[in-house]
PyMOL Python script that loads the backbone (N, CA, C, O; Angstrom):
from pymol import cmd

cmd.read_pdbstr("""\
ATOM      1  N   UNK A   1    -141.339  73.157-109.656  1.00  0.00           N
ATOM      2  CA  UNK A   1    -140.291  74.025-109.923  1.00  0.00           C
ATOM      3  C   UNK A   1    -139.384  74.025-110.971  1.00  0.00           C
ATOM      4  O   UNK A   1    -139.278  72.889-111.432  1.00  0.00           O
ATOM      5  N   UNK A   2    -138.694  74.834-111.529  1.00  0.00           N
ATOM      6  CA  UNK A   2    -138.095  74.994-112.851  1.00  0.00           C
ATOM      7  C   UNK A   2    -136.952  73.949-112.961  1.00  0.00           C
ATOM      8  O   UNK A   2    -136.617  73.242-112.010  1.00  0.00           O
ATOM      9  N   UNK A   3    -136.314  73.894-114.322  1.00  0.00           N
ATOM     10  CA  UNK A   3    -135.424  73.109-114.392  1.00  0.00           C
ATOM     11  C   UNK A   3    -133.868  73.427-113.724  1.00  0.00           C
ATOM     12  O   UNK A   3    -132.993  72.589-113.509  1.00  0.00           O
ATOM     13  N   UNK A   4    -133.824  74.523-113.534  1.00  0.00           N
ATOM     14  CA  UNK A   4    -132.488  74.748-112.816  1.00  0.00           C
ATOM     15  C   UNK A   4    -132.487  74.340-111.502  1.00  0.00           C
ATOM     16  O   UNK A   4    -131.515  73.793-110.980  1.00  0.00           O
ATOM     17  N   UNK A   5    -133.619  74.597-110.888  1.00  0.00           N
ATOM     18  CA  UNK A   5    -133.641  73.811-109.292  1.00  0.00           C
ATOM     19  C   UNK A   5    -133.590  72.404-109.263  1.00  0.00           C
ATOM     20  O   UNK A   5    -133.011  71.739-108.405  1.00  0.00           O
ATOM     21  N   UNK A   6    -134.325  71.903-110.396  1.00  0.00           N
ATOM     22  CA  UNK A   6    -134.134  70.195-110.183  1.00  0.00           C
ATOM     23  C   UNK A   6    -132.794  69.765-110.744  1.00  0.00           C
ATOM     24  O   UNK A   6    -132.467  68.598-110.530  1.00  0.00           O
ATOM     25  N   UNK A   7    -131.983  70.533-111.423  1.00  0.00           N
ATOM     26  CA  UNK A   7    -130.827  70.062-111.776  1.00  0.00           C
ATOM     27  C   UNK A   7    -129.817  70.135-110.683  1.00  0.00           C
ATOM     28  O   UNK A   7    -129.020  69.256-110.354  1.00  0.00           O
ATOM     29  N   UNK A   8    -129.969  71.268-110.195  1.00  0.00           N
ATOM     30  CA  UNK A   8    -129.246  71.386-108.833  1.00  0.00           C
ATOM     31  C   UNK A   8    -129.442  70.244-107.526  1.00  0.00           C
ATOM     32  O   UNK A   8    -128.483  69.873-106.849  1.00  0.00           O
ATOM     33  N   UNK A   9    -130.622  69.844-107.345  1.00  0.00           N
ATOM     34  CA  UNK A   9    -131.257  68.749-106.703  1.00  0.00           C
ATOM     35  C   UNK A   9    -130.454  67.504-106.936  1.00  0.00           C
ATOM     36  O   UNK A   9    -129.879  66.749-106.153  1.00  0.00           O
ATOM     37  N   UNK A  10    -130.615  67.511-108.575  1.00  0.00           N
ATOM     38  CA  UNK A  10    -130.139  65.955-108.973  1.00  0.00           C
ATOM     39  C   UNK A  10    -128.382  65.817-108.668  1.00  0.00           C
ATOM     40  O   UNK A  10    -127.777  64.823-108.267  1.00  0.00           O
ATOM     41  N   UNK A  11    -127.675  67.583-109.114  1.00  0.00           N
ATOM     42  CA  UNK A  11    -126.205  67.480-108.651  1.00  0.00           C
ATOM     43  C   UNK A  11    -126.164  66.913-107.192  1.00  0.00           C
ATOM     44  O   UNK A  11    -125.669  65.793-107.062  1.00  0.00           O
ATOM     45  N   UNK A  12    -126.587  67.503-106.179  1.00  0.00           N
ATOM     46  CA  UNK A  12    -126.257  67.432-104.934  1.00  0.00           C
ATOM     47  C   UNK A  12    -126.565  66.238-104.640  1.00  0.00           C
ATOM     48  O   UNK A  12    -125.713  65.628-103.994  1.00  0.00           O
ATOM     49  N   UNK A  13    -127.725  65.573-104.962  1.00  0.00           N
ATOM     50  CA  UNK A  13    -128.112  63.845-104.381  1.00  0.00           C
ATOM     51  C   UNK A  13    -126.805  63.169-105.089  1.00  0.00           C
ATOM     52  O   UNK A  13    -126.061  62.459-104.413  1.00  0.00           O
ATOM     53  N   UNK A  14    -126.579  63.384-106.308  1.00  0.00           N
ATOM     54  CA  UNK A  14    -125.833  62.321-106.871  1.00  0.00           C
ATOM     55  C   UNK A  14    -124.119  62.489-106.049  1.00  0.00           C
ATOM     56  O   UNK A  14    -123.233  61.643-105.936  1.00  0.00           O
ATOM     57  N   UNK A  15    -124.153  63.542-105.714  1.00  0.00           N
ATOM     58  CA  UNK A  15    -122.578  63.852-104.953  1.00  0.00           C
ATOM     59  C   UNK A  15    -122.765  62.556-103.525  1.00  0.00           C
ATOM     60  O   UNK A  15    -122.114  61.591-103.124  1.00  0.00           O
ATOM     61  N   UNK A  16    -123.869  63.160-103.194  1.00  0.00           N
ATOM     62  CA  UNK A  16    -124.363  62.305-101.783  1.00  0.00           C
ATOM     63  C   UNK A  16    -124.191  60.704-102.023  1.00  0.00           C
ATOM     64  O   UNK A  16    -123.752  59.975-101.133  1.00  0.00           O
ATOM     65  N   UNK A  17    -124.617  60.170-103.443  1.00  0.00           N
ATOM     66  CA  UNK A  17    -124.837  59.115-103.327  1.00  0.00           C
ATOM     67  C   UNK A  17    -123.446  58.538-104.047  1.00  0.00           C
ATOM     68  O   UNK A  17    -123.259  57.337-103.850  1.00  0.00           O
ATOM     69  N   UNK A  18    -122.717  59.039-104.633  1.00  0.00           N
ATOM     70  CA  UNK A  18    -121.177  58.628-104.503  1.00  0.00           C
ATOM     71  C   UNK A  18    -120.537  58.578-103.426  1.00  0.00           C
ATOM     72  O   UNK A  18    -119.744  57.660-103.218  1.00  0.00           O
ATOM     73  N   UNK A  19    -120.725  59.403-102.676  1.00  0.00           N
ATOM     74  CA  UNK A  19    -120.159  59.515-101.295  1.00  0.00           C
ATOM     75  C   UNK A  19    -120.736  58.239-100.453  1.00  0.00           C
ATOM     76  O   UNK A  19    -120.081  57.904 -99.465  1.00  0.00           O
ATOM     77  N   UNK A  20    -121.549  57.733-100.676  1.00  0.00           N
ATOM     78  CA  UNK A  20    -122.373  56.778 -99.937  1.00  0.00           C
ATOM     79  C   UNK A  20    -121.874  55.405-100.240  1.00  0.00           C
ATOM     80  O   UNK A  20    -121.564  54.536 -99.425  1.00  0.00           O
ATOM     81  N   UNK A  21    -121.835  55.328-101.980  1.00  0.00           N
ATOM     82  CA  UNK A  21    -121.047  54.170-102.565  1.00  0.00           C
ATOM     83  C   UNK A  21    -119.775  54.087-102.426  1.00  0.00           C
ATOM     84  O   UNK A  21    -119.260  53.017-102.748  1.00  0.00           O
ATOM     85  N   UNK A  22    -118.943  55.136-101.933  1.00  0.00           N
ATOM     86  CA  UNK A  22    -117.537  54.999-101.486  1.00  0.00           C
ATOM     87  C   UNK A  22    -117.333  54.414-100.004  1.00  0.00           C
ATOM     88  O   UNK A  22    -116.318  53.764 -99.753  1.00  0.00           O
ATOM     89  N   UNK A  23    -118.319  54.655 -99.018  1.00  0.00           N
ATOM     90  CA  UNK A  23    -118.441  54.179 -97.896  1.00  0.00           C
ATOM     91  C   UNK A  23    -118.666  52.777 -97.883  1.00  0.00           C
ATOM     92  O   UNK A  23    -117.870  51.993 -97.367  1.00  0.00           O
ATOM     93  N   UNK A  24    -119.820  52.403 -98.483  1.00  0.00           N
ATOM     94  CA  UNK A  24    -119.906  51.197 -98.868  1.00  0.00           C
ATOM     95  C   UNK A  24    -118.815  50.035 -99.491  1.00  0.00           C
ATOM     96  O   UNK A  24    -118.669  48.883 -99.084  1.00  0.00           O
ATOM     97  N   UNK A  25    -118.243  50.580-100.386  1.00  0.00           N
ATOM     98  CA  UNK A  25    -117.265  50.061-101.094  1.00  0.00           C
ATOM     99  C   UNK A  25    -115.988  49.703 -99.956  1.00  0.00           C
ATOM    100  O   UNK A  25    -115.343  48.655 -99.953  1.00  0.00           O
ATOM    101  N   UNK A  26    -115.855  50.562 -99.246  1.00  0.00           N
ATOM    102  CA  UNK A  26    -114.726  50.584 -98.233  1.00  0.00           C
ATOM    103  C   UNK A  26    -114.984  49.649 -97.130  1.00  0.00           C
ATOM    104  O   UNK A  26    -114.103  49.021 -96.542  1.00  0.00           O
ATOM    105  N   UNK A  27    -116.438  49.584 -96.843  1.00  0.00           N
ATOM    106  CA  UNK A  27    -116.948  48.834 -95.708  1.00  0.00           C
ATOM    107  C   UNK A  27    -116.725  47.210 -96.132  1.00  0.00           C
ATOM    108  O   UNK A  27    -116.235  46.290 -95.478  1.00  0.00           O
ATOM    109  N   UNK A  28    -117.170  47.235 -97.210  1.00  0.00           N
ATOM    110  CA  UNK A  28    -117.266  45.646 -97.765  1.00  0.00           C
ATOM    111  C   UNK A  28    -115.706  45.010 -97.884  1.00  0.00           C
ATOM    112  O   UNK A  28    -115.360  43.833 -97.784  1.00  0.00           O
ATOM    113  N   UNK A  29    -114.783  46.374 -98.166  1.00  0.00           N
ATOM    114  CA  UNK A  29    -113.154  45.775 -97.977  1.00  0.00           C
ATOM    115  C   UNK A  29    -113.037  45.754 -96.251  1.00  0.00           C
ATOM    116  O   UNK A  29    -111.907  45.268 -96.196  1.00  0.00           O
ATOM    117  N   UNK A  30    -113.226  45.848 -95.557  1.00  0.00           N
ATOM    118  CA  UNK A  30    -113.329  45.977 -94.177  1.00  0.00           C
ATOM    119  C   UNK A  30    -114.081  44.214 -93.942  1.00  0.00           C
ATOM    120  O   UNK A  30    -113.406  43.246 -93.592  1.00  0.00           O
ATOM    121  N   UNK A  31    -115.272  44.180 -94.177  1.00  0.00           N
ATOM    122  CA  UNK A  31    -115.277  42.833 -94.126  1.00  0.00           C
ATOM    123  C   UNK A  31    -114.758  41.812 -94.247  1.00  0.00           C
ATOM    124  O   UNK A  31    -114.442  40.930 -93.449  1.00  0.00           O
ATOM    125  N   UNK A  32    -114.631  41.976 -95.651  1.00  0.00           N
ATOM    126  CA  UNK A  32    -113.453  40.849 -96.260  1.00  0.00           C
ATOM    127  C   UNK A  32    -112.315  40.566 -95.372  1.00  0.00           C
ATOM    128  O   UNK A  32    -112.041  39.414 -95.033  1.00  0.00           O
ATOM    129  N   UNK A  33    -111.479  41.855 -94.893  1.00  0.00           N
ATOM    130  CA  UNK A  33    -110.539  41.460 -94.176  1.00  0.00           C
ATOM    131  C   UNK A  33    -110.743  41.071 -92.840  1.00  0.00           C
ATOM    132  O   UNK A  33    -109.835  40.501 -92.236  1.00  0.00           O
ATOM    133  N   UNK A  34    -112.072  41.364 -92.182  1.00  0.00           N
ATOM    134  CA  UNK A  34    -112.228  40.653 -90.913  1.00  0.00           C
ATOM    135  C   UNK A  34    -112.705  39.290 -91.108  1.00  0.00           C
ATOM    136  O   UNK A  34    -113.007  38.687 -90.078  1.00  0.00           O
ATOM    137  N   UNK A  35    -112.839  38.669 -92.241  1.00  0.00           N
ATOM    138  CA  UNK A  35    -113.464  37.115 -92.521  1.00  0.00           C
ATOM    139  C   UNK A  35    -112.253  36.855 -92.630  1.00  0.00           C
ATOM    140  O   UNK A  35    -111.950  35.962 -91.839  1.00  0.00           O
ATOM    141  N   UNK A  36    -111.205  37.290 -93.378  1.00  0.00           N
ATOM    142  CA  UNK A  36    -109.897  36.774 -93.388  1.00  0.00           C
ATOM    143  C   UNK A  36    -109.108  36.362 -91.969  1.00  0.00           C
ATOM    144  O   UNK A  36    -108.393  35.373 -91.807  1.00  0.00           O
ATOM    145  N   UNK A  37    -109.442  37.411 -90.973  1.00  0.00           N
ATOM    146  CA  UNK A  37    -108.743  37.007 -89.787  1.00  0.00           C
ATOM    147  C   UNK A  37    -109.466  36.267 -89.046  1.00  0.00           C
ATOM    148  O   UNK A  37    -108.830  35.564 -88.261  1.00  0.00           O
ATOM    149  N   UNK A  38    -110.911  36.153 -89.016  1.00  0.00           N
ATOM    150  CA  UNK A  38    -111.374  35.123 -88.657  1.00  0.00           C
ATOM    151  C   UNK A  38    -111.107  33.426 -88.825  1.00  0.00           C
ATOM    152  O   UNK A  38    -111.035  32.446 -88.083  1.00  0.00           O
ATOM    153  N   UNK A  39    -111.022  33.693 -90.091  1.00  0.00           N
ATOM    154  CA  UNK A  39    -110.592  32.111 -90.732  1.00  0.00           C
ATOM    155  C   UNK A  39    -109.253  31.785 -90.223  1.00  0.00           C
ATOM    156  O   UNK A  39    -109.003  30.580 -90.199  1.00  0.00           O
ATOM    157  N   UNK A  40    -108.425  32.502 -89.851  1.00  0.00           N
ATOM    158  CA  UNK A  40    -107.160  32.100 -89.403  1.00  0.00           C
ATOM    159  C   UNK A  40    -107.560  31.768 -87.941  1.00  0.00           C
ATOM    160  O   UNK A  40    -108.546  32.246 -87.379  1.00  0.00           O
ATOM    161  N   UNK A  41    -106.559  30.772 -87.313  1.00  0.00           N
ATOM    162  CA  UNK A  41    -107.060  29.708 -86.075  1.00  0.00           C
ATOM    163  C   UNK A  41    -106.413  31.002 -85.129  1.00  0.00           C
ATOM    164  O   UNK A  41    -105.203  31.224 -85.192  1.00  0.00           O
ATOM    165  N   UNK A  42    -107.266  31.798 -84.289  1.00  0.00           N
ATOM    166  CA  UNK A  42    -106.752  32.340 -82.980  1.00  0.00           C
ATOM    167  C   UNK A  42    -107.182  32.033 -82.128  1.00  0.00           C
ATOM    168  O   UNK A  42    -107.977  31.100 -82.244  1.00  0.00           O
ATOM    169  N   UNK A  43    -106.934  32.631 -80.685  1.00  0.00           N
ATOM    170  CA  UNK A  43    -107.539  32.191 -79.371  1.00  0.00           C
ATOM    171  C   UNK A  43    -109.008  32.427 -79.466  1.00  0.00           C
ATOM    172  O   UNK A  43    -109.427  33.131 -80.384  1.00  0.00           O
ATOM    173  N   UNK A  44    -109.875  31.873 -78.550  1.00  0.00           N
ATOM    174  CA  UNK A  44    -111.300  32.364 -78.866  1.00  0.00           C
ATOM    175  C   UNK A  44    -111.558  33.918 -78.671  1.00  0.00           C
ATOM    176  O   UNK A  44    -112.341  34.597 -79.334  1.00  0.00           O
ATOM    177  N   UNK A  45    -110.722  34.361 -77.601  1.00  0.00           N
ATOM    178  CA  UNK A  45    -110.946  35.636 -77.225  1.00  0.00           C
ATOM    179  C   UNK A  45    -110.945  36.560 -78.684  1.00  0.00           C
ATOM    180  O   UNK A  45    -111.970  37.171 -78.986  1.00  0.00           O
ATOM    181  N   UNK A  46    -110.164  36.597 -79.248  1.00  0.00           N
ATOM    182  CA  UNK A  46    -109.348  37.146 -80.351  1.00  0.00           C
ATOM    183  C   UNK A  46    -110.869  36.861 -81.674  1.00  0.00           C
ATOM    184  O   UNK A  46    -111.333  37.865 -82.214  1.00  0.00           O
ATOM    185  N   UNK A  47    -111.322  35.777 -81.943  1.00  0.00           N
ATOM    186  CA  UNK A  47    -112.302  35.325 -82.809  1.00  0.00           C
ATOM    187  C   UNK A  47    -113.423  36.073 -82.181  1.00  0.00           C
ATOM    188  O   UNK A  47    -114.121  36.549 -83.076  1.00  0.00           O
ATOM    189  N   UNK A  48    -113.913  36.390 -80.894  1.00  0.00           N
ATOM    190  CA  UNK A  48    -115.003  37.146 -80.272  1.00  0.00           C
ATOM    191  C   UNK A  48    -115.049  38.620 -80.694  1.00  0.00           C
ATOM    192  O   UNK A  48    -116.105  39.195 -80.961  1.00  0.00           O
ATOM    193  N   UNK A  49    -113.876  39.179 -80.737  1.00  0.00           N
ATOM    194  CA  UNK A  49    -113.487  40.634 -80.945  1.00  0.00           C
ATOM    195  C   UNK A  49    -113.815  40.687 -82.272  1.00  0.00           C
ATOM    196  O   UNK A  49    -114.694  41.470 -82.633  1.00  0.00           O
ATOM    197  N   UNK A  50    -113.199  39.914 -83.131  1.00  0.00           N
ATOM    198  CA  UNK A  50    -113.515  39.969 -84.566  1.00  0.00           C
ATOM    199  C   UNK A  50    -114.906  39.897 -85.073  1.00  0.00           C
ATOM    200  O   UNK A  50    -115.298  40.529 -86.055  1.00  0.00           O
ATOM    201  N   UNK A  51    -115.605  39.127 -84.385  1.00  0.00           N
ATOM    202  CA  UNK A  51    -117.016  38.950 -84.482  1.00  0.00           C
ATOM    203  C   UNK A  51    -117.831  40.037 -84.348  1.00  0.00           C
ATOM    204  O   UNK A  51    -118.799  40.370 -85.033  1.00  0.00           O
ATOM    205  N   UNK A  52    -117.215  40.683 -83.157  1.00  0.00           N
ATOM    206  CA  UNK A  52    -118.121  41.928 -82.721  1.00  0.00           C
ATOM    207  C   UNK A  52    -117.902  43.051 -83.965  1.00  0.00           C
ATOM    208  O   UNK A  52    -118.793  43.640 -84.578  1.00  0.00           O
ATOM    209  N   UNK A  53    -116.459  43.164 -84.146  1.00  0.00           N
ATOM    210  CA  UNK A  53    -116.256  44.033 -85.254  1.00  0.00           C
ATOM    211  C   UNK A  53    -116.807  43.717 -86.532  1.00  0.00           C
ATOM    212  O   UNK A  53    -116.890  44.690 -87.281  1.00  0.00           O
ATOM    213  N   UNK A  54    -117.213  42.612 -86.999  1.00  0.00           N
ATOM    214  CA  UNK A  54    -117.813  42.361 -88.069  1.00  0.00           C
ATOM    215  C   UNK A  54    -119.260  42.668 -87.962  1.00  0.00           C
ATOM    216  O   UNK A  54    -119.805  43.220 -88.918  1.00  0.00           O
ATOM    217  N   UNK A  55    -119.982  42.349 -86.832  1.00  0.00           N
ATOM    218  CA  UNK A  55    -121.274  42.946 -86.666  1.00  0.00           C
ATOM    219  C   UNK A  55    -121.308  44.580 -86.635  1.00  0.00           C
ATOM    220  O   UNK A  55    -122.272  45.206 -87.075  1.00  0.00           O
ATOM    221  N   UNK A  56    -120.306  45.122 -86.145  1.00  0.00           N
ATOM    222  CA  UNK A  56    -120.449  46.473 -86.137  1.00  0.00           C
ATOM    223  C   UNK A  56    -120.239  47.203 -87.724  1.00  0.00           C
ATOM    224  O   UNK A  56    -120.834  48.166 -88.207  1.00  0.00           O
ATOM    225  N   UNK A  57    -119.401  46.537 -88.177  1.00  0.00           N
ATOM    226  CA  UNK A  57    -119.379  47.173 -89.524  1.00  0.00           C
ATOM    227  C   UNK A  57    -120.445  46.468 -90.667  1.00  0.00           C
ATOM    228  O   UNK A  57    -120.826  47.000 -91.710  1.00  0.00           O
ATOM    229  N   UNK A  58    -120.753  45.327 -90.236  1.00  0.00           N
ATOM    230  CA  UNK A  58    -122.340  44.750 -90.950  1.00  0.00           C
ATOM    231  C   UNK A  58    -123.229  45.935 -90.896  1.00  0.00           C
ATOM    232  O   UNK A  58    -123.627  46.421 -91.955  1.00  0.00           O
ATOM    233  N   UNK A  59    -123.654  46.554 -89.499  1.00  0.00           N
ATOM    234  CA  UNK A  59    -124.549  47.246 -89.388  1.00  0.00           C
ATOM    235  C   UNK A  59    -124.352  48.376 -90.528  1.00  0.00           C
ATOM    236  O   UNK A  59    -125.120  48.606 -91.462  1.00  0.00           O
ATOM    237  N   UNK A  60    -123.178  49.000 -90.234  1.00  0.00           N
ATOM    238  CA  UNK A  60    -122.992  50.168 -90.696  1.00  0.00           C
ATOM    239  C   UNK A  60    -123.059  50.195 -92.170  1.00  0.00           C
ATOM    240  O   UNK A  60    -123.499  51.192 -92.742  1.00  0.00           O
ATOM    241  N   UNK A  61    -122.568  48.953 -92.946  1.00  0.00           N
ATOM    242  CA  UNK A  61    -123.110  48.674 -94.307  1.00  0.00           C
ATOM    243  C   UNK A  61    -124.665  48.861 -94.561  1.00  0.00           C
ATOM    244  O   UNK A  61    -125.201  49.449 -95.500  1.00  0.00           O
ATOM    245  N   UNK A  62    -125.095  48.386 -93.776  1.00  0.00           N
ATOM    246  CA  UNK A  62    -126.786  48.216 -93.503  1.00  0.00           C
ATOM    247  C   UNK A  62    -127.388  49.424 -93.787  1.00  0.00           C
ATOM    248  O   UNK A  62    -128.103  49.629 -94.767  1.00  0.00           O
ATOM    249  N   UNK A  63    -127.011  50.472 -92.669  1.00  0.00           N
ATOM    250  CA  UNK A  63    -127.573  51.656 -92.809  1.00  0.00           C
ATOM    251  C   UNK A  63    -127.270  52.533 -93.843  1.00  0.00           C
ATOM    252  O   UNK A  63    -128.097  53.421 -94.050  1.00  0.00           O
ATOM    253  N   UNK A  64    -126.027  52.480 -94.715  1.00  0.00           N
ATOM    254  CA  UNK A  64    -125.502  52.845 -95.555  1.00  0.00           C
ATOM    255  C   UNK A  64    -126.345  52.543 -96.853  1.00  0.00           C
ATOM    256  O   UNK A  64    -126.575  53.386 -97.720  1.00  0.00           O
ATOM    257  N   UNK A  65    -126.802  51.153 -96.879  1.00  0.00           N
ATOM    258  CA  UNK A  65    -127.649  50.480 -98.014  1.00  0.00           C
ATOM    259  C   UNK A  65    -128.933  51.486 -98.070  1.00  0.00           C
ATOM    260  O   UNK A  65    -129.353  52.181 -98.995  1.00  0.00           O
ATOM    261  N   UNK A  66    -129.477  51.275 -96.518  1.00  0.00           N
ATOM    262  CA  UNK A  66    -130.760  51.731 -96.464  1.00  0.00           C
ATOM    263  C   UNK A  66    -130.681  53.518 -97.079  1.00  0.00           C
ATOM    264  O   UNK A  66    -131.639  53.977 -97.701  1.00  0.00           O
ATOM    265  N   UNK A  67    -129.960  54.006 -96.916  1.00  0.00           N
ATOM    266  CA  UNK A  67    -129.628  55.354 -97.017  1.00  0.00           C
ATOM    267  C   UNK A  67    -129.554  55.813 -98.880  1.00  0.00           C
ATOM    268  O   UNK A  67    -129.986  56.820 -99.441  1.00  0.00           O
ATOM    269  N   UNK A  68    -129.009  54.911 -99.303  1.00  0.00           N
ATOM    270  CA  UNK A  68    -128.574  54.802-100.627  1.00  0.00           C
ATOM    271  C   UNK A  68    -129.817  54.760-101.446  1.00  0.00           C
ATOM    272  O   UNK A  68    -130.065  55.584-102.325  1.00  0.00           O
ATOM    273  N   UNK A  69    -130.695  53.622-101.073  1.00  0.00           N
ATOM    274  CA  UNK A  69    -131.829  53.467-101.483  1.00  0.00           C
ATOM    275  C   UNK A  69    -132.760  54.655-101.511  1.00  0.00           C
ATOM    276  O   UNK A  69    -133.286  55.037-102.557  1.00  0.00           O
ATOM    277  N   UNK A  70    -132.995  55.368-100.063  1.00  0.00           N
ATOM    278  CA  UNK A  70    -133.720  56.624-100.269  1.00  0.00           C
ATOM    279  C   UNK A  70    -133.249  57.565-101.339  1.00  0.00           C
ATOM    280  O   UNK A  70    -134.021  58.082-102.147  1.00  0.00           O
ATOM    281  N   UNK A  71    -131.497  57.840-101.307  1.00  0.00           N
ATOM    282  CA  UNK A  71    -131.434  58.712-102.099  1.00  0.00           C
ATOM    283  C   UNK A  71    -131.812  58.083-103.616  1.00  0.00           C
ATOM    284  O   UNK A  71    -132.384  58.890-104.349  1.00  0.00           O
ATOM    285  N   UNK A  72    -131.645  57.182-103.996  1.00  0.00           N
ATOM    286  CA  UNK A  72    -132.427  56.905-105.345  1.00  0.00           C
ATOM    287  C   UNK A  72    -133.583  57.194-105.616  1.00  0.00           C
ATOM    288  O   UNK A  72    -133.885  57.734-106.680  1.00  0.00           O
ATOM    289  N   UNK A  73    -134.654  56.802-104.453  1.00  0.00           N
ATOM    290  CA  UNK A  73    -135.707  57.163-104.906  1.00  0.00           C
ATOM    291  C   UNK A  73    -136.095  58.881-105.125  1.00  0.00           C
ATOM    292  O   UNK A  73    -136.937  59.320-105.908  1.00  0.00           O
ATOM    293  N   UNK A  74    -135.338  59.573-104.317  1.00  0.00           N
ATOM    294  CA  UNK A  74    -135.219  60.952-104.302  1.00  0.00           C
ATOM    295  C   UNK A  74    -134.702  61.369-105.872  1.00  0.00           C
ATOM    296  O   UNK A  74    -135.239  62.059-106.738  1.00  0.00           O
ATOM    297  N   UNK A  75    -133.584  60.730-105.842  1.00  0.00           N
ATOM    298  CA  UNK A  75    -133.085  60.917-107.467  1.00  0.00           C
ATOM    299  C   UNK A  75    -134.076  60.932-108.814  1.00  0.00           C
ATOM    300  O   UNK A  75    -134.163  61.631-109.824  1.00  0.00           O
ATOM    301  N   UNK A  76    -134.875  59.605-108.188  1.00  0.00           N
ATOM    302  CA  UNK A  76    -135.484  59.295-109.511  1.00  0.00           C
ATOM    303  C   UNK A  76    -136.677  60.509-109.573  1.00  0.00           C
ATOM    304  O   UNK A  76    -136.954  61.148-110.589  1.00  0.00           O
ATOM    305  N   UNK A  77    -137.149  60.628-108.583  1.00  0.00           N
ATOM    306  CA  UNK A  77    -138.322  61.724-108.295  1.00  0.00           C
ATOM    307  C   UNK A  77    -137.744  63.053-108.938  1.00  0.00           C
ATOM    308  O   UNK A  77    -138.407  63.833-109.622  1.00  0.00           O
ATOM    309  N   UNK A  78    -136.468  63.182-108.629  1.00  0.00           N
ATOM    310  CA  UNK A  78    -136.088  64.653-109.310  1.00  0.00           C
ATOM    311  C   UNK A  78    -135.851  64.494-110.663  1.00  0.00           C
ATOM    312  O   UNK A  78    -135.784  65.459-111.425  1.00  0.00           O
ATOM    313  N   UNK A  79    -135.730  63.424-110.993  1.00  0.00           N
ATOM    314  CA  UNK A  79    -135.138  63.060-112.733  1.00  0.00           C
ATOM    315  C   UNK A  79    -136.465  63.423-113.390  1.00  0.00           C
ATOM    316  O   UNK A  79    -136.522  64.267-114.284  1.00  0.00           O
ATOM    317  N   UNK A  80    -137.599  62.729-112.900  1.00  0.00           N
ATOM    318  CA  UNK A  80    -138.864  62.772-113.588  1.00  0.00           C
ATOM    319  C   UNK A  80    -139.429  64.225-113.687  1.00  0.00           C
ATOM    320  O   UNK A  80    -139.960  64.615-114.726  1.00  0.00           O
ATOM    321  N   UNK A  81    -139.325  64.878-112.775  1.00  0.00           N
ATOM    322  CA  UNK A  81    -139.752  66.161-112.503  1.00  0.00           C
ATOM    323  C   UNK A  81    -138.790  67.202-113.436  1.00  0.00           C
ATOM    324  O   UNK A  81    -139.188  68.244-113.959  1.00  0.00           O
ATOM    325  N   UNK A  82    -137.634  66.730-113.494  1.00  0.00           N
ATOM    326  CA  UNK A  82    -136.327  67.556-114.707  1.00  0.00           C
ATOM    327  C   UNK A  82    -136.820  67.286-116.017  1.00  0.00           C
ATOM    328  O   UNK A  82    -136.926  68.204-116.830  1.00  0.00           O
ATOM    329  N   UNK A  83    -137.157  66.016-116.320  1.00  0.00           N
ATOM    330  CA  UNK A  83    -137.718  65.595-117.825  1.00  0.00           C
ATOM    331  C   UNK A  83    -138.778  66.193-118.105  1.00  0.00           C
ATOM    332  O   UNK A  83    -138.952  66.733-119.197  1.00  0.00           O
ATOM    333  N   UNK A  84    -139.808  66.186-116.980  1.00  0.00           N
ATOM    334  CA  UNK A  84    -141.103  67.306-117.482  1.00  0.00           C
ATOM    335  C   UNK A  84    -140.801  68.663-117.793  1.00  0.00           C
ATOM    336  O   UNK A  84    -141.283  69.272-118.748  1.00  0.00           O
ATOM    337  N   UNK A  85    -139.892  69.179-116.863  1.00  0.00           N
ATOM    338  CA  UNK A  85    -139.447  70.622-117.077  1.00  0.00           C
ATOM    339  C   UNK A  85    -138.868  70.774-118.202  1.00  0.00           C
ATOM    340  O   UNK A  85    -139.142  71.838-118.756  1.00  0.00           O
ATOM    341  N   UNK A  86    -137.843  69.785-118.988  1.00  0.00           N
ATOM    342  CA  UNK A  86    -137.431  70.128-120.120  1.00  0.00           C
ATOM    343  C   UNK A  86    -138.255  70.182-121.342  1.00  0.00           C
ATOM    344  O   UNK A  86    -138.023  70.935-122.287  1.00  0.00           O
ATOM    345  N   UNK A  87    -139.426  69.175-121.256  1.00  0.00           N
ATOM    346  CA  UNK A  87    -140.501  69.061-122.177  1.00  0.00           C
ATOM    347  C   UNK A  87    -141.203  70.045-122.077  1.00  0.00           C
ATOM    348  O   UNK A  87    -141.918  70.347-123.033  1.00  0.00           O
ATOM    349  N   UNK A  88    -141.203  70.869-120.840  1.00  0.00           N
ATOM    350  CA  UNK A  88    -142.343  72.071-120.849  1.00  0.00           C
ATOM    351  C   UNK A  88    -141.503  73.298-121.568  1.00  0.00           C
ATOM    352  O   UNK A  88    -142.051  74.208-122.191  1.00  0.00           O
ATOM    353  N   UNK A  89    -140.180  73.177-121.389  1.00  0.00           N
ATOM    354  CA  UNK A  89    -139.887  74.148-121.885  1.00  0.00           C
ATOM    355  C   UNK A  89    -139.582  74.301-123.592  1.00  0.00           C
ATOM    356  O   UNK A  89    -139.580  75.341-124.252  1.00  0.00           O
ATOM    357  N   UNK A  90    -139.344  72.980-124.027  1.00  0.00           N
ATOM    358  CA  UNK A  90    -138.997  72.655-125.167  1.00  0.00           C
ATOM    359  C   UNK A  90    -140.208  72.886-126.145  1.00  0.00           C
ATOM    360  O   UNK A  90    -139.944  73.022-127.340  1.00  0.00           O
ATOM    361  N   UNK A  91    -141.446  72.936-125.749  1.00  0.00           N
ATOM    362  CA  UNK A  91    -142.811  73.354-126.421  1.00  0.00           C
ATOM    363  C   UNK A  91    -142.730  74.689-126.704  1.00  0.00           C
ATOM    364  O   UNK A  91    -143.678  75.265-127.238  1.00  0.00           O
TER     365      UNK A  91
END
""", "prot")
cmd.dss("prot")
cmd.show_as("cartoon", "prot")
cmd.util.cbc("prot")
cmd.orient("prot")
């Protein structure tokens, strides 16, 4: 591929990566709030509800981290291809 296509891939993948990082940050704040709610003495029904919410949010974080890792490998692949294209054109 030429460097224009590779730069387009890099741009779109970096935008996706930024969105995923924002989602992970938001979910971590949500987890922090849930742990604070759990630490306060509430009836057992309330604690069970908070535990379920915690597990759901933790699973969303795990999936987002896996997706981020996949995007990072794609970014690396396209960055290497872009660098190779730049070297070819500079010759």
